[in-house]
C-alpha positions in Angstrom: 97.4 85.9 110.2 95.5 83.1 108.5 97.0 79.7 108.3 97.3 77.9 104.9 95.7 74.5 104.8 97.6 72.3 102.3 95.9 69.0 102.9 93.5 68.2 100.1 91.8 64.9 99.4 93.2 62.9 96.5 90.6 61.8 93.9 92.1 59.0 92.0 89.1 57.9 90.0 89.2 58.7 86.4 85.5 58.6 85.9 82.8 61.3 86.3 82.9 60.9 90.1 86.7 61.6 90.2 86.4 64.6 88.0 83.5 66.0 90.1 85.5 65.4 93.2 88.5 67.2 91.7 86.4 70.1 90.7 84.9 70.4 94.1 88.4 70.2 95.7 89.6 73.0 93.4 86.6 75.2 94.2 87.2 74.6 98.0 90.8 75.6 97.5 89.9 78.7 95.7 87.4 79.8 98.4 90.0 79.0 101.1 92.6 81.1 99.2 90.2 84.0 98.8 89.3 83.8 102.5 93.0 83.8 103.6 93.7 86.8 101.4 90.7 88.7 102.8 91.7 87.9 106.4 95.3 89.0 105.7 94.1 92.3 104.0 91.8 93.0 106.9 94.6 92.4 109.5 97.1 94.6 107.5 94.5 97.3 107.1 94.5 97.8 110.9 98.1 98.7 110.9 99.4 102.3 110.9 101.5 103.7 108.0 104.6 103.4 110.1 103.9 99.7 111.0 103.3 99.0 107.3 106.5 100.8 106.4 108.4 98.7 108.9 107.4 95.5 107.1 108.0 97.0 103.7 104.4 97.6 102.6 102.2 100.6 101.7 98.4 101.1 101.5 98.7 100.7 97.7 100.2 97.2 98.3 97.1 96.2 100.2 94.9 97.3 97.4 96.9 95.1 95.0 96.3 92.0 97.0 
């Protein structure tokens, strides 16, 4: 499974530089979340129906991710 990275730089500047930094940090977090979801979906897609059932999931649940 993919690990979640929770360390993000803190941009304390209130000016344009701080806002741009915060925007870039948000974009990076969104890409990381998308990548984690994709990796999780790919790993779960390799499981059999029985294995998915054992962990309480169905193929439809994977589509909803």
